[in-house]
DRENTORKOL-3810 file (N, C-alpha, C; in nm, 4 decimals):
REM DRENTORKOL-3810
@n.u->-0.3270; n.v->-2.6326; n.w->-0.0313; ca.u->-0.2351; ca.v->-2.5624; ca.w->-0.1101; c.u->-0.3549; c.v->-2.4221; c.w->-0.1631
@n.u->-0.2422; n.v->-2.3279; n.w->-0.1782; ca.u->-0.3218; ca.v->-2.2000; ca.w->-0.2421; c.u->-0.3707; c.v->-2.1586; c.w->-0.3920
@n.u->-0.4460; n.v->-2.1005; n.w->-0.4020; ca.u->-0.4967; ca.v->-2.1031; ca.w->-0.5184; c.u->-0.3968; c.v->-2.0744; c.w->-0.6362
@n.u->-0.2959; n.v->-1.9702; n.w->-0.5787; ca.u->-0.1871; ca.v->-1.9723; ca.w->-0.6893; c.u->-0.1285; c.v->-2.0690; c.w->-0.7766
@n.u->-0.1295; n.v->-2.1414; n.w->-0.6578; ca.u->-0.0876; ca.v->-2.3597; ca.w->-0.7305; c.u->-0.1791; c.v->-2.4091; c.w->-0.7801
@n.u->-0.2386; n.v->-2.3875; n.w->-0.8096; ca.u->-0.3717; ca.v->-2.4630; ca.w->-0.8492; c.u->-0.3400; c.v->-2.4783; c.w->-1.0104
@n.u->-0.3971; n.v->-2.6189; n.w->-1.0305; ca.u->-0.3431; ca.v->-2.6619; ca.w->-1.1740; c.u->-0.4041; c.v->-2.5304; c.w->-1.2961
@n.u->-0.5649; n.v->-2.5074; n.w->-1.2522; ca.u->-0.6437; ca.v->-2.4099; ca.w->-1.3165; c.u->-0.5219; c.v->-2.2545; c.w->-1.3370
@n.u->-0.4911; n.v->-2.2061; n.w->-1.2221; ca.u->-0.4550; ca.v->-2.0977; ca.w->-1.2193; c.u->-0.3036; c.v->-2.0934; c.w->-1.3028
@n.u->-0.2430; n.v->-2.2192; n.w->-1.2852; ca.u->-0.1204; ca.v->-2.2302; ca.w->-1.3204; c.u->-0.1296; c.v->-2.2426; c.w->-1.5057
@n.u->-0.2361; n.v->-2.3255; n.w->-1.5711; ca.u->-0.2980; ca.v->-2.2945; ca.w->-1.6644; c.u->-0.3076; c.v->-2.1541; c.w->-1.7630
@n.u->-0.3844; n.v->-2.0827; n.w->-1.6586; ca.u->-0.4520; ca.v->-1.9511; ca.w->-1.6860; c.u->-0.3174; c.v->-1.8490; c.w->-1.6754
@n.u->-0.2722; n.v->-1.9019; n.w->-1.5972; ca.u->-0.0848; ca.v->-1.7984; ca.w->-1.6320; c.u->-0.0278; c.v->-1.8471; c.w->-1.7491
@n.u->-0.0108; n.v->-1.9660; n.w->-1.7739; ca.u->0.0658; ca.v->-2.0151; ca.w->-1.9036; c.u->0.0125; c.v->-1.9329; c.w->-2.0636
@n.u->-0.1385; n.v->-1.9516; n.w->-2.0411; ca.u->-0.2029; ca.v->-1.8990; ca.w->-2.1425; c.u->-0.1776; c.v->-1.7332; c.w->-2.1449
@n.u->-0.1867; n.v->-1.6844; n.w->-2.0242; ca.u->-0.1833; ca.v->-1.5193; ca.w->-2.0550; c.u->0.0032; c.v->-1.4865; c.w->-2.0046
@n.u->0.0733; n.v->-1.6118; n.w->-2.0647; ca.u->0.2228; ca.v->-1.5672; ca.w->-2.0538; c.u->0.2609; c.v->-1.4964; c.w->-1.9589
@n.u->0.2332; n.v->-1.5559; n.w->-1.8448; ca.u->0.2597; ca.v->-1.4802; ca.w->-1.6901; c.u->0.3827; c.v->-1.5298; c.w->-1.6649
@n.u->0.4209; n.v->-1.5421; n.w->-1.5397; ca.u->0.5247; ca.v->-1.6029; ca.w->-1.4896; c.u->0.4355; c.v->-1.7283; c.w->-1.3863
@n.u->0.5131; n.v->-1.8593; n.w->-1.4130; ca.u->0.4154; ca.v->-1.9731; ca.w->-1.3139; c.u->0.5776; c.v->-2.0733; c.w->-1.2924
@n.u->0.4846; n.v->-2.1511; n.w->-1.2121; ca.u->0.6157; ca.v->-2.2855; ca.w->-1.1865; c.u->0.5070; c.v->-2.3883; c.w->-1.1617
@n.u->0.5287; n.v->-2.5260; n.w->-1.2066; ca.u->0.4662; ca.v->-2.6290; ca.w->-1.2111; c.u->0.5854; c.v->-2.7153; c.w->-1.1245
@n.u->0.6098; n.v->-2.6848; n.w->-1.0180; ca.u->0.6882; ca.v->-2.7651; ca.w->-0.9232; c.u->0.6741; c.v->-2.7637; c.w->-0.8329
@n.u->0.4983; n.v->-2.8171; n.w->-0.7948; ca.u->0.4470; ca.v->-2.7737; ca.w->-0.7096; c.u->0.3826; c.v->-2.9437; c.w->-0.6427
@n.u->0.3380; n.v->-2.9818; n.w->-0.5706; ca.u->0.2575; ca.v->-3.1181; ca.w->-0.5329; c.u->0.1263; c.v->-3.0797; c.w->-0.5848
@n.u->0.0731; n.v->-3.1781; n.w->-0.6699; ca.u->-0.0530; ca.v->-3.1696; ca.w->-0.6794; c.u->-0.0568; c.v->-3.1259; c.w->-0.8871
@n.u->0.0498; n.v->-3.0881; n.w->-0.9040; ca.u->0.0809; ca.v->-3.0367; ca.w->-1.0256; c.u->0.1942; c.v->-3.1573; c.w->-1.1626
@n.u->0.1842; n.v->-3.2345; n.w->-1.1136; ca.u->0.2553; ca.v->-3.3819; ca.w->-1.1917; c.u->0.1822; c.v->-3.3674; c.w->-1.3103
@n.u->0.0588; n.v->-3.3145; n.w->-1.3212; ca.u->0.0289; ca.v->-3.3725; ca.w->-1.4773; c.u->0.0598; c.v->-3.2832; c.w->-1.6164
@n.u->0.1142; n.v->-3.1217; n.w->-1.5276; ca.u->0.1961; ca.v->-3.0254; ca.w->-1.5937; c.u->0.3226; c.v->-3.0720; c.w->-1.6591
@n.u->0.3881; n.v->-3.1534; n.w->-1.5416; ca.u->0.5191; ca.v->-3.1886; ca.w->-1.5704; c.u->0.5344; c.v->-3.3054; c.w->-1.6933
@n.u->0.4147; n.v->-3.3964; n.w->-1.6763; ca.u->0.3732; ca.v->-3.4928; ca.w->-1.7910; c.u->0.3714; c.v->-3.4722; c.w->-1.8987
@n.u->0.3088; n.v->-3.3275; n.w->-1.9355; ca.u->0.2878; ca.v->-3.2247; ca.w->-2.0486; c.u->0.3924; c.v->-3.1874; c.w->-2.1285
@n.u->0.4950; n.v->-3.1310; n.w->-1.9957; ca.u->0.5958; ca.v->-3.0426; ca.w->-2.0219; c.u->0.6761; c.v->-3.1504; c.w->-2.1486
@n.u->0.7221; n.v->-3.2730; n.w->-2.0355; ca.u->0.8016; ca.v->-3.3727; ca.w->-2.1117; c.u->0.7902; c.v->-3.4555; c.w->-2.2592
@n.u->0.6429; n.v->-3.4605; n.w->-2.2421; ca.u->0.6121; ca.v->-3.4694; ca.w->-2.3470; c.u->0.6428; c.v->-3.3801; c.w->-2.4782
@n.u->0.6060; n.v->-3.2079; n.w->-2.4529; ca.u->0.6463; ca.v->-3.1102; ca.w->-2.5482; c.u->0.8041; c.v->-3.1768; c.w->-2.5901
@n.u->0.8650; n.v->-3.1360; n.w->-2.4630; ca.u->1.0093; ca.v->-3.1774; ca.w->-2.5288; c.u->1.0634; c.v->-3.2636; c.w->-2.6063
@n.u->0.9833; n.v->-3.3748; n.w->-2.5906; ca.u->1.0230; ca.v->-3.4824; ca.w->-2.6532; c.u->0.9732; c.v->-3.4744; c.w->-2.8409
@n.u->0.8236; n.v->-3.4070; n.w->-2.8147; ca.u->0.8214; ca.v->-3.3606; ca.w->-2.9640; c.u->0.9028; c.v->-3.2686; c.w->-3.0371
@n.u->0.9139; n.v->-3.1893; n.w->-2.9496; ca.u->1.0668; ca.v->-3.0381; ca.w->-3.0379; c.u->1.1330; c.v->-3.1066; c.w->-3.0401
@n.u->1.2012; n.v->-3.2139; n.w->-2.9626; ca.u->1.3591; ca.v->-3.2946; ca.w->-3.0160; c.u->1.3173; c.v->-3.3990; c.w->-3.2040
@n.u->1.1917; n.v->-3.4535; n.w->-3.1420; ca.u->1.1552; ca.v->-3.5398; ca.w->-3.2546; c.u->1.1557; c.v->-3.4404; c.w->-3.4214
@n.u->1.0779; n.v->-3.3400; n.w->-3.3515; ca.u->1.0290; ca.v->-3.2452; ca.w->-3.4831; c.u->1.2008; c.v->-3.1729; c.w->-3.5445
@n.u->1.2724; n.v->-3.1579; n.w->-3.4300; ca.u->1.4210; ca.v->-3.0417; ca.w->-3.4754; c.u->1.4884; c.v->-3.1456; c.w->-3.5414
@n.u->1.4625; n.v->-3.3023; n.w->-3.5609; ca.u->1.5546; ca.v->-3.4067; ca.w->-3.5993; c.u->1.4711; c.v->-3.4082; c.w->-3.7519
@n.u->1.3583; n.v->-3.3593; n.w->-3.7861; ca.u->1.3465; ca.v->-3.3954; ca.w->-3.8946; c.u->1.3892; c.v->-3.2814; c.w->-4.0217
@n.u->1.3874; n.v->-3.3376; n.w->-4.1771; ca.u->1.4387; ca.v->-3.2157; ca.w->-4.2485; c.u->1.3465; c.v->-3.1436; c.w->-4.3253
@n.u->1.3345; n.v->-3.0127; n.w->-4.3711; ca.u->1.2421; ca.v->-2.9740; ca.w->-4.4294; c.u->1.1705; c.v->-3.0346; c.w->-4.5931
@n.u->1.2330; n.v->-3.1365; n.w->-4.6049; ca.u->1.1578; ca.v->-3.2407; ca.w->-4.6936; c.u->1.0524; c.v->-3.3142; c.w->-4.6478
@n.u->1.0773; n.v->-3.3697; n.w->-4.4823; ca.u->0.9567; ca.v->-3.4295; ca.w->-4.4251; c.u->0.8404; c.v->-3.4082; c.w->-4.3673
@n.u->0.7914; n.v->-3.2958; n.w->-4.4664; ca.u->0.6605; ca.v->-3.2444; ca.w->-4.4527; c.u->0.5355; c.v->-3.2856; c.w->-4.3887
@n.u->0.5373; n.v->-3.4105; n.w->-4.4057; ca.u->0.4263; ca.v->-3.4692; ca.w->-4.3340; c.u->0.4479; c.v->-3.5348; c.w->-4.2344
@n.u->0.5683; n.v->-3.5854; n.w->-4.1942; ca.u->0.6149; ca.v->-3.6240; ca.w->-4.0626; c.u->0.5989; c.v->-3.4821; c.w->-3.9308
@n.u->0.6058; n.v->-3.3580; n.w->-4.0194; ca.u->0.6486; ca.v->-3.2660; ca.w->-3.9629; c.u->0.5139; c.v->-3.2269; c.w->-3.8899
@n.u->0.4240; n.v->-3.2357; n.w->-4.0099; ca.u->0.2632; ca.v->-3.2034; ca.w->-3.9731; c.u->0.1940; c.v->-3.3187; c.w->-3.8650
@n.u->0.2406; n.v->-3.4513; n.w->-3.8490; ca.u->0.1963; ca.v->-3.5616; ca.w->-3.7798; c.u->0.2456; c.v->-3.4794; c.w->-3.6183
@n.u->0.3836; n.v->-3.4571; n.w->-3.6429; ca.u->0.4396; ca.v->-3.4700; ca.w->-3.4609; c.u->0.3608; c.v->-3.3327; c.w->-3.4298
@n.u->0.3073; n.v->-3.2195; n.w->-3.5461; ca.u->0.2446; ca.v->-3.1040; ca.w->-3.4723; c.u->0.1040; c.v->-3.1029; c.w->-3.4171
@n.u->0.0456; n.v->-3.1924; n.w->-3.4959; ca.u->-0.1127; ca.v->-3.2530; ca.w->-3.4792; c.u->-0.1475; c.v->-3.2680; c.w->-3.3169
END
């Protein structure tokens, strides 16, 4: 696998807001993190502004 598709390189590109893809063998950990982030975002979006403590917990 080329360096371009290593997990470190993909994370570097993410941090620098560069184009990247995590759809390659060996990058399954990134897919798991992305799915977790989507779940947390969905849970956050279901809260109301009055649920400040829950929102803080989800963002922690």
